[in-house]
GUTOR-954262 format. One record per residue: x, y, z of N, C-alpha, C in turn; chain; residue in one letter; residue number from 1. Coordinates in Angstrom, 2 decimals, m for minus. Last residue first. Layout:
[atom [X,Y,Z],[X,Y,Z],[X,Y,Z],'A','A',NUM],
...
***
This chain:
[atom [m21.47,90.21,14.44],[m21.97,91.29,15.33],[m21.43,92.60,14.91],'A','R',85],
[atom [m22.70,87.57,12.40],[m21.68,88.57,12.71],[m22.29,89.64,13.60],'A','R',84],
[atom [m23.65,84.26,13.11],[m24.04,85.65,12.85],[m22.87,86.56,13.20],'A','R',83],
[atom [m23.28,81.10,11.53],[m22.88,82.07,12.55],[m23.32,83.46,12.15],'A','R',82],
[atom [m24.29,79.78,9.34],[m24.59,79.21,10.65],[m24.19,80.16,11.78],'A','S',81],
[atom [m25.94,81.47,6.69],[m24.73,81.21,7.44],[m25.10,80.69,8.82],'A','S',80],
[atom [m28.37,79.84,4.56],[m27.95,80.90,5.50],[m26.69,80.48,6.26],'A','P',79],
[atom [m27.86,78.91,1.17],[m28.14,78.52,2.55],[m27.66,79.62,3.49],'A','R',78],
[atom [m27.25,80.18,m1.21],[m28.51,79.47,m1.12],[m28.84,79.03,0.29],'A','T',77],
[atom [m26.02,83.56,m1.41],[m25.82,82.15,m1.09],[m27.17,81.45,m0.89],'A','P',76],
[atom [m26.94,85.58,m4.22],[m26.88,85.34,m2.78],[m26.66,83.86,m2.53],'A','R',75],
[atom [m25.39,87.31,m6.85],[m26.09,86.11,m6.39],[m25.90,85.95,m4.90],'A','R',74],
[atom [m26.04,90.53,m7.89],[m25.12,89.67,m7.16],[m25.91,88.48,m6.65],'A','V',73],
[atom [m26.62,92.03,m11.05],[m27.13,91.42,m9.84],[m26.07,90.52,m9.22],'A','H',72],
[atom [m25.91,93.08,m13.48],[m25.20,93.56,m12.30],[m25.72,92.98,m11.00],'A','G',71],
[atom [m26.88,92.10,m15.78],[m27.60,93.26,m15.24],[m26.93,93.78,m13.97],'A','A',70],
[atom [m25.40,89.87,m16.25],[m25.14,91.04,m17.09],[m25.81,92.28,m16.53],'A','H',69],
[atom [m26.52,88.14,m14.39],[m25.11,88.49,m14.27],[m24.81,89.75,m15.08],'A','D',68],
[atom [m29.11,87.89,m15.40],[m28.91,88.51,m14.09],[m27.46,88.95,m13.93],'A','D',67],
[atom [m28.60,86.57,m17.79],[m29.18,87.92,m17.86],[m29.01,88.63,m16.53],'A','S',66],
[atom [m27.60,84.18,m16.80],[m26.74,85.05,m17.61],[m27.30,86.46,m17.66],'A','R',65],
[atom [m29.82,83.12,m15.52],[m28.64,83.48,m14.73],[m27.73,84.41,m15.52],'A','E',64],
[atom [m31.48,82.69,m17.76],[m31.90,83.61,m16.69],[m30.69,84.07,m15.88],'A','K',63],
[atom [m30.13,80.76,m19.34],[m30.29,82.13,m19.86],[m30.68,83.11,m18.77],'A','S',62],
[atom [m27.81,78.79,m17.34],[m29.03,78.98,m18.14],[m29.23,80.46,m18.46],'A','D',61],
[atom [m24.28,78.38,m17.88],[m25.41,78.81,m17.04],[m26.64,78.99,m17.92],'A','P',60],
[atom [m22.60,75.53,m18.87],[m23.16,76.81,m19.30],[m24.30,77.18,m18.37],'A','R',59],
[atom [m19.54,73.83,m18.33],[m20.93,74.06,m17.92],[m21.39,75.45,m18.35],'A','P',58],
[atom [m17.77,72.59,m21.12],[m17.79,73.49,m19.99],[m19.26,73.75,m19.62],'A','S',57],
[atom [m16.71,69.50,m22.02],[m17.85,70.40,m22.13],[m17.84,71.29,m20.89],'A','I',56],
[atom [m15.01,67.28,m22.94],[m14.56,68.62,m22.58],[m15.69,69.61,m22.82],'A','H',55],
[atom [m14.93,64.02,m21.73],[m15.65,65.01,m22.52],[m15.24,66.38,m22.02],'A','T',54],
[atom [m12.32,61.60,m21.99],[m13.07,62.60,m21.23],[m13.81,63.52,m22.19],'A','R',53],
[atom [m10.72,59.79,m23.17],[m12.15,59.64,m23.40],[m12.98,60.65,m22.61],'A','Y',52],
[atom [m7.76,59.65,m24.70],[m8.46,60.48,m23.72],[m9.95,60.42,m24.05],'A','D',51],
[atom [m5.53,56.94,m24.95],[m6.63,57.71,m25.51],[m7.33,58.47,m24.39],'A','R',50],
[atom [m2.38,55.65,m25.71],[m3.24,56.27,m24.71],[m4.30,57.11,m25.40],'A','V',49],
[atom [m0.51,54.61,m27.43],[m1.80,53.93,m27.36],[m2.77,54.57,m26.38],'A','E',48],
[atom [1.69,56.37,m27.02],[1.14,56.15,m28.36],[m0.27,55.55,m28.31],'A','H',47],
[atom [3.15,56.91,m24.81],[1.77,57.40,m24.83],[1.08,57.16,m26.17],'A','L',46],
[atom [5.73,55.97,m25.21],[4.88,55.29,m24.23],[3.42,55.72,m24.29],'A','P',45],
[atom [6.41,55.79,m28.76],[6.52,56.46,m27.48],[5.53,55.82,m26.51],'A','D',44],
[atom [7.70,52.88,m30.37],[6.68,53.90,m30.19],[6.91,54.57,m28.85],'A','Q',43],
[atom [9.10,50.63,m32.62],[9.36,51.58,m31.53],[8.29,52.67,m31.51],'A','P',42],
[atom [8.78,47.79,m33.67],[7.78,48.87,m33.65],[8.04,49.85,m32.52],'A','N',41],
[atom [10.95,46.11,m33.30],[10.45,46.33,m34.65],[9.48,47.51,m34.74],'A','L',40],
[atom [11.30,46.10,m30.53],[12.40,46.53,m31.40],[11.90,46.88,m32.80],'A','E',39],
[atom [8.88,45.07,m29.63],[9.27,46.44,m29.24],[10.38,46.97,m30.13],'A','R',38],
[atom [9.03,42.50,m30.72],[7.98,43.40,m31.17],[8.33,44.85,m30.83],'A','D',37],
[atom [11.13,41.45,m29.21],[11.29,41.56,m30.66],[10.25,42.55,m31.23],'A','R',36],
[atom [9.92,41.46,m26.71],[11.13,42.26,m26.93],[11.35,42.49,m28.42],'A','A',35],
[atom [7.83,39.64,m27.17],[7.52,41.02,m26.80],[8.73,41.92,m27.04],'A','M',34],
[atom [9.33,37.32,m27.68],[8.45,37.87,m28.72],[8.09,39.33,m28.43],'A','E',33],
[atom [10.55,36.92,m25.21],[11.37,37.19,m26.39],[10.54,37.81,m27.50],'A','N',32],
[atom [8.25,36.42,m23.66],[9.13,37.54,m23.33],[10.00,37.92,m24.53],'A','S',31],
[atom [7.32,34.09,m24.88],[6.50,35.30,m24.89],[7.35,36.53,m24.62],'A','V',30],
[atom [9.45,32.36,m24.28],[9.10,32.65,m25.67],[8.28,33.94,m25.78],'A','E',29],
[atom [9.32,32.31,m21.49],[10.52,32.84,m22.14],[10.24,33.19,m23.59],'A','A',28],
[atom [6.83,31.10,m21.17],[7.05,32.45,m20.66],[8.27,33.09,m21.31],'A','A',27],
[atom [7.34,28.56,m22.30],[6.35,29.46,m22.92],[6.55,30.90,m22.46],'A','N',26],
[atom [9.20,27.58,m20.42],[9.60,27.76,m21.82],[8.65,28.73,m22.53],'A','I',25],
[atom [7.57,27.50,m18.15],[8.77,28.33,m18.15],[9.24,28.61,m19.58],'A','S',24],
[atom [5.65,25.64,m18.95],[5.24,27.01,m18.62],[6.43,27.96,m18.65],'A','A',23],
[atom [7.24,23.34,m19.23],[6.55,23.92,m20.40],[6.14,25.37,m20.14],'A','R',22],
[atom [8.02,23.04,m16.54],[9.03,23.23,m17.58],[8.41,23.86,m18.82],'A','S',21],
[atom [5.56,22.58,m15.33],[6.34,23.77,m14.96],[7.41,24.08,m16.00],'A','M',20],
[atom [4.91,20.13,m16.54],[4.05,21.31,m16.73],[4.80,22.59,m16.41],'A','Q',19],
[atom [6.97,18.51,m15.53],[6.84,18.72,m16.97],[6.00,19.97,m17.27],'A','E',18],
[atom [6.31,18.62,m12.82],[7.62,19.12,m13.27],[7.59,19.41,m14.76],'A','T',17],
[atom [3.84,17.33,m12.80],[3.91,18.76,m12.45],[5.22,19.38,m12.89],'A','M',16],
[atom [4.72,14.73,m13.50],[3.76,15.45,m14.35],[3.81,16.95,m14.07],'A','K',15],
[atom [6.36,14.14,m11.30],[6.92,14.19,m12.66],[6.01,14.98,m13.60],'A','R',14],
[atom [4.43,14.19,m9.26],[5.55,15.13,m9.23],[6.18,15.27,m10.61],'A','I',13],
[atom [2.79,12.03,m10.01],[2.24,13.39,m9.96],[3.34,14.44,m9.97],'A','R',12],
[atom [4.61,9.93,m9.74],[4.02,10.20,m11.04],[3.44,11.63,m11.09],'A','R',11],
[atom [5.07,10.08,m6.98],[6.18,10.27,m7.91],[5.66,10.61,m9.31],'A','L',10],
[atom [2.52,9.44,m6.02],[3.10,10.76,m5.72],[4.24,11.08,m6.69],'A','Q',9],
[atom [2.33,6.80,m6.96],[1.37,7.82,m7.40],[1.92,9.23,m7.16],'A','E',8],
[atom [4.43,5.64,m5.49],[4.48,5.65,m6.95],[3.53,6.71,m7.53],'A','E',7],
[atom [3.45,5.97,m2.90],[4.68,6.67,m3.30],[4.82,6.71,m4.81],'A','L',6],
[atom [1.20,4.31,m3.03],[1.05,5.73,m2.70],[2.26,6.51,m3.16],'A','F',5],
[atom [2.41,1.86,m3.55],[1.49,2.43,m4.55],[1.27,3.92,m4.30],'A','S',4],
[atom [3.87,1.52,m1.16],[4.56,1.63,m2.44],[3.66,2.25,m3.51],'A','E',3],
[atom [1.93,1.27,0.78],[2.81,2.43,0.85],[3.52,2.63,m0.48],'A','A',2],
[atom [0.82,m1.19,0.00],[0.00,0.00,0.00],[0.87,1.26,0.00],'A','M',1],
***
């Protein structure tokens, strides 16, 4: 019974070792491919950056604009919590 357990463990270890070896080789290939791609296509770091922000400035409605042009001063919407003496 102990021998079959050890044989199973040995088989699993060999299988995992093979998988790790393949993963290591694949990682090295990917790294080399990325380096080769960078050499063939030199670009600045911001080449792929896109700005998706919208650049819309807020516009006051027509009533507020007419008040501003007439010289009216806007009052705060909430009262002050402290009173001046």
